[in-house]
C-alpha positions as MATLAB code, in Angstrom:
seq = 'MILPIYQNLSEKLEKYIADNGITGRMPGVLKLSRELGVHHVTLSKAMRILEKKGVLSINGTKGTFVHESSVKRPKHHVIALVGADAEQVESKEILTRLNEAARRSGYHVIGITFEEGLYQRNKAILLNFPVDGFLFRMSSLRREQAELLRREEFPMVSGARKEGYPWLDQTDCDHHAGYSLLLDRLLALGHRRIAFLEFDRVPEYRFYLNNIRRVFEEKLGDAFDPDLFYAKERGRDLLLEYGEDYWEIYPERALKFWFALPEPPTAVIAPLPLLIRIDRFLEKMKIKVPQNVSLMLVSSSGKMEYKKFSGIVYDEYDMLLWGLHCLLDRLNGKVMEPQHYFQKPVFHEGASVGKAPEKYEKILNKRGEI';
ca = [
      58.633  113.789  124.547;
      57.922  111.732  121.294;
      54.621  110.379  121.375;
      54.416  107.107  120.456;
      52.061  107.329  117.288;
      54.767  109.375  115.938;
      57.776  107.248  116.859;
      55.803  104.370  115.650;
      54.915  106.487  111.953;
      58.911  107.628  111.938;
      60.280  104.174  112.131;
      57.760  103.254  109.405;
      58.566  105.898  107.415;
      61.904  105.217  107.736;
      61.534  101.662  106.867;
      59.422  102.527  103.782;
      62.592  104.611  102.325;
      64.832  102.221  102.626;
      62.736   99.349  101.184;
      62.030  101.578   98.325;
      65.804  102.535   97.933;
      64.833  106.371   97.907;
      67.386  108.711   97.583;
      67.456  112.528   96.777;
      64.077  114.507   97.307;
      61.287  112.633   99.077;
      57.667  112.427   97.298;
      55.217  114.913   98.231;
      53.782  114.922  101.822;
      50.253  114.431  100.486;
      51.347  111.403   98.305;
      52.752  109.745  101.084;
      50.304  110.233  103.725;
      48.132  108.323  100.787;
      50.241  105.655  100.225;
      50.784  105.168  104.368;
      47.282  105.563  105.168;
      47.889  108.383  107.811;
      46.897  112.303  107.748;
      49.474  114.554  106.579;
      50.000  116.576  109.730;
      50.997  113.269  111.417;
      53.225  112.491  109.051;
      54.643  116.050  109.022;
      55.587  115.243  112.463;
      57.138  112.059  112.075;
      59.454  113.397  109.392;
      60.621  116.128  111.730;
      61.440  113.118  113.817;
      63.463  111.581  111.233;
      65.373  115.174  110.404;
      66.400  115.205  114.181;
      67.952  111.786  113.517;
      69.467  112.674  110.367;
      67.360  110.713  108.250;
      65.994  113.579  106.696;
      66.624  117.327  105.442;
      63.370  119.128  105.007;
      64.176  122.266  103.243;
      60.620  124.366  103.016;
      59.486  124.914   99.677;
      62.148  123.163   97.808;
      61.153  119.723   99.171;
      62.343  116.981  101.964;
      65.545  114.951  100.688;
      66.812  112.038  102.041;
      70.076  112.717  104.072;
      73.136  110.639  103.007;
      75.361  110.229  105.891;
      78.635  110.779  105.162;
      79.892  107.927  107.403;
      79.556  104.216  105.965;
      80.375  101.114  108.056;
      79.630   98.078  108.468;
      77.905   96.419  110.761;
      79.931   94.339  113.331;
      77.248   93.830  116.318;
      79.877   94.513  118.657;
      79.921   97.072  121.609;
      82.387   98.063  123.237;
      82.755   98.367  127.147;
      85.399  100.862  127.621;
      87.206  101.194  130.810;
      86.888   97.419  131.723;
      90.111   95.736  132.814;
      89.881   91.887  131.825;
      92.317   91.117  134.721;
      90.130   92.652  137.223;
      87.406   90.235  138.949;
      84.653   92.559  138.970;
      85.354   94.035  135.560;
      85.479   90.205  134.049;
      81.759   89.611  135.828;
      80.285   92.720  134.502;
      81.782   91.748  131.329;
      80.565   88.056  131.394;
      76.901   89.013  131.844;
      76.513   92.277  129.746;
      77.290   89.508  126.937;
      74.411   87.203  128.070;
      71.921   90.102  127.742;
      73.545   91.383  124.318;
      73.488   87.853  122.824;
      69.967   87.983  123.064;
      69.906   90.675  120.757;
      72.294   88.919  118.584;
      75.288   91.337  119.937;
      78.674   90.865  121.772;
      80.322   93.133  124.131;
      84.178   93.656  124.175;
      86.090   95.279  127.080;
      89.085   97.679  126.313;
      91.384   99.890  128.473;
      94.299  101.492  128.108;
      96.535  103.954  129.649;
      94.723  107.456  129.928;
      97.843  109.278  128.398;
      97.006  107.408  125.290;
      93.830  109.187  124.408;
      95.945  112.411  124.447;
      98.555  110.921  122.044;
      96.138  109.482  119.576;
      92.484  111.228  120.020;
      91.400  108.829  117.095;
      92.031  105.213  118.844;
      88.460  104.063  119.430;
      87.697  104.403  115.874;
      90.102  101.547  115.446;
      88.162   99.244  116.834;
      85.607   96.965  114.882;
      82.662   98.224  116.966;
      79.059   99.511  116.255;
      79.140  102.009  119.688;
      80.476  102.453  122.797;
      79.101  102.378  126.685;
      81.720  103.725  129.326;
      81.989  103.307  132.474;
      81.817  105.774  135.325;
      83.835  108.603  134.364;
      86.042  107.275  131.083;
      84.247  109.550  128.500;
      86.374  112.457  128.023;
      85.221  115.373  126.045;
      87.352  115.153  122.932;
      86.199  111.463  122.596;
      82.171  112.371  122.901;
      82.640  115.207  120.318;
      84.885  112.608  118.078;
      82.211  109.819  118.493;
      79.468  112.286  118.070;
      80.917  113.476  114.559;
      81.263  110.055  113.827;
      77.555  109.259  114.151;
      78.389  106.455  116.636;
      76.154  105.858  119.507;
      77.086  106.024  123.591;
      76.355  106.279  126.361;
      77.920  107.548  129.463;
      78.524  105.917  132.707;
      78.879  108.791  134.628;
      76.335  112.288  134.589;
      78.300  114.983  131.985;
      76.731  118.102  132.217;
      76.518  120.476  129.281;
      75.856  117.237  127.178;
      72.072  117.553  126.697;
      72.490  115.099  123.904;
      74.308  112.398  125.298;
      73.026  109.314  127.138;
      73.838  109.083  130.464;
      73.392  106.657  133.591;
      75.117  107.426  136.965;
      74.190  106.888  140.535;
      71.736  109.831  142.050;
      74.687  111.173  144.252;
      72.543  113.633  145.200;
      69.840  111.522  146.833;
      72.532  109.020  148.029;
      74.493  111.438  150.371;
      71.459  113.401  151.915;
      70.131  109.928  153.163;
      74.042  109.738  154.667;
      74.063  112.798  156.363;
      70.401  112.747  157.379;
      71.089  109.479  159.193;
      74.134  110.602  160.923;
      72.614  114.389  161.529;
      70.115  112.198  163.542;
      72.770  110.864  165.579;
      74.234  113.857  166.622;
      77.178  113.870  164.328;
      78.082  117.672  163.140;
      81.690  117.110  162.401;
      81.418  114.891  159.197;
      84.133  114.369  156.880;
      84.121  113.178  153.359;
      86.765  111.612  151.202;
      87.187  111.099  147.669;
      89.969  111.644  144.966;
      90.399  114.830  143.120;
      88.754  114.657  139.479;
      89.820  116.159  136.026;
      88.480  119.669  135.372;
      85.446  118.206  133.174;
      84.397  115.862  136.063;
      85.078  117.798  139.079;
      81.436  119.019  138.939;
      80.458  115.749  140.429;
      82.757  116.734  143.806;
      81.639  120.376  143.487;
      77.897  118.897  143.386;
      78.383  116.457  146.709;
      79.976  119.342  148.385;
      76.909  121.375  148.145;
      75.040  118.386  149.558;
      76.855  119.036  152.598;
      77.100  122.459  152.936;
      72.978  122.403  152.172;
      72.763  119.573  155.329;
      75.256  120.820  157.571;
      74.504  124.569  157.279;
      77.306  126.779  159.505;
      78.885  122.876  160.696;
      80.261  122.648  157.344;
      83.829  122.756  157.924;
      85.967  122.580  154.281;
      88.793  121.024  155.912;
      86.797  117.913  156.766;
      86.099  118.039  152.837;
      88.882  116.251  151.501;
      89.722  115.724  147.753;
      93.070  117.056  147.157;
      94.778  114.820  145.104;
      93.933  112.089  141.757;
      94.441  108.481  142.066;
      96.033  108.348  138.678;
      98.691  110.992  140.051;
      99.114  109.267  142.837;
      99.518  106.027  141.521;
     102.300  107.606  138.881;
     103.965  108.436  141.998;
     103.608  105.512  144.591;
     102.280  102.682  142.492;
      99.799  100.918  144.334;
     100.741  102.323  147.601;
      98.724  105.326  147.019;
      95.393  103.244  148.336;
      97.421  103.065  151.582;
      99.486  106.878  151.213;
      96.448  109.193  150.446;
      93.438  107.720  153.199;
      96.529  108.220  155.755;
      97.289  111.662  154.886;
      93.984  112.509  155.414;
      93.188  110.944  158.717;
      96.648  112.670  159.894;
      95.480  115.819  158.864;
      91.961  115.634  160.083;
      93.034  114.143  163.625;
      95.438  117.030  163.807;
      93.016  119.475  163.863;
      91.088  121.140  167.117;
      88.322  119.341  166.467;
      88.657  116.223  164.645;
      85.341  114.354  162.824;
      83.061  111.862  164.408;
      82.322  110.138  161.420;
      83.342  109.749  157.840;
      82.244  109.236  154.397;
      83.934  107.451  151.728;
      84.080  105.071  149.037;
      84.507  101.601  149.929;
      88.292  100.927  148.976;
      89.550  103.893  151.137;
      86.845  103.420  153.805;
      88.487   99.923  154.004;
      92.163  101.297  154.625;
      90.552  104.327  157.086;
      89.257  101.692  159.243;
      92.410  100.116  159.460;
      94.490  103.068  160.453;
      91.684  104.016  163.067;
      92.554  100.646  164.470;
      96.332  101.640  164.749;
      95.517  104.719  166.157;
      93.378  103.103  169.242;
      90.290  104.956  168.155;
      87.135  102.932  168.258;
      84.483  102.463  165.365;
      81.625  103.312  166.208;
      82.132  104.499  169.753;
      84.230  107.757  168.566;
      84.342  107.619  165.084;
      81.458  106.586  162.583;
      82.114  105.509  159.402;
      79.764  105.529  156.466;
      80.485  103.691  152.810;
      79.282  104.348  149.285;
      79.821  101.223  147.190;
      79.080  100.747  143.577;
      79.097   96.961  143.588;
      75.875   96.382  143.897;
      76.815   93.418  146.456;
      77.839   93.823  150.408;
      81.588   91.846  150.943;
      82.209   93.900  153.907;
      78.806   93.681  155.753;
      80.341   95.690  159.076;
      80.146   98.898  157.218;
      76.720  100.977  156.947;
      76.400  102.922  153.943;
      74.684  103.511  150.481;
      74.819  100.697  147.649;
      74.504  101.266  143.979;
      74.466   98.620  141.669;
      76.976   99.349  138.470;
      75.976   96.219  136.494;
      72.483   97.402  136.533;
      73.552  100.991  135.130;
      75.515   99.413  132.499;
      72.668   97.179  131.376;
      70.593  100.538  131.108;
      73.230  101.608  128.841;
      73.577   98.688  127.096;
      69.940   98.350  126.097;
      69.816  101.920  125.197;
      72.781  101.484  122.680;
      70.748   98.453  121.182;
      68.073  100.670  120.626;
      69.704  103.272  118.930;
      71.248  100.515  116.782;
      68.404   99.413  115.542;
      66.827  102.632  114.728;
      64.622  103.630  117.384;
      64.211  107.020  117.502;
      64.667  108.581  121.308;
      64.968  111.969  123.249;
      68.293  111.631  125.219;
      68.196  108.944  127.714;
      69.055  109.402  131.308;
      68.821  106.882  134.347;
      70.118  108.006  137.637;
      70.057  104.896  140.006;
      68.529  105.650  143.857;
      70.941  104.489  146.467;
      69.998  101.200  148.324;
      71.121  101.687  152.302;
      72.568   98.921  154.152;
      72.695   98.681  157.983;
      75.781   97.620  159.315;
      77.577   98.288  162.219;
      80.100  101.041  161.851;
      77.496  104.069  162.431;
      76.473  104.944  166.217;
      75.733  108.419  167.911;
      78.068  110.988  168.179;
      80.683  111.226  171.226;
      79.495  113.703  173.819;
      83.100  114.962  173.944;
      85.823  115.251  171.457;
      88.546  115.189  173.999;
      87.621  111.577  174.608;
      88.656  110.944  170.706;
      92.081  113.249  171.565;
      93.091  111.574  174.861;
      93.292  108.235  173.333;
      94.721  108.965  169.803;
      97.488  107.091  169.240;
      99.977  107.416  166.093;
     100.008  106.013  162.932;
];
């Protein structure tokens, strides 16, 4: 952790370098410490901060040199929110609110989104936008983009945790806390056959599902059944094959699979868009909620439009706002260690959760066809 005294002095020193137009070799530490009115040891620590930032290059007895960045860009005072589809109501609302916050610092936020395959065909496409930094929604930041933007010295914040990137500013939901909370509540009500439905992820984000699975294994112990942990297909692949109908097809497949098992689930945890469809299909199957099956939601909308469902709610706007402020700090020259913000869940009490049924046969005998 950088102490405020060193951080403040590093900012003062960086301003001193800019104001005096210093290039090449820096004046000696003793001379600088006298001019700035600080102890030479304190100044040396502040210079190390600027070295980490890339402003200075410290070469032992050869001296300290001002690093000339190979990247020269004009300031646009614009930040890109990647993955913001302006046609979606929720995205439009988030973009509007972020702009209101950014304008107070003299910045604007634009939303950009395009088909995922375009990244692969033109890996440098992000460099074509007149922006100063990038804020990535959810898991939209890919490895190639992160490495490219880092090389080009663009500040960025990922809206999803990325393992193996200690230098990257990141924000996300605290999934461990959230799923632990859901499972603890269901276990307290006697549930052991607890199912989970999500889409599969690209390999670099599959750790997200693996981490959730570990929570299920820890909480359920011997009662954990891998057949009930359903994350078999990617949403994008299903979209290309079925169009928007994939939202109906995928949960239907999961339910048919689960209710063909000798012991079907007595509770299901799923993201809100999938849970809505599960609820409809269960009604068609004449399976009552919550008498026969309990439903738990996971939502990132920050508001509860479907109040009937119990579950956890995260606020994506709050996470993106944190990311925006982090970007603004870096664009304004603030020296910081890599920043992480993992939001704790809020539990919403609905009417979709009850005690586990005493016998699975009660569900099986009443089961209908989808």
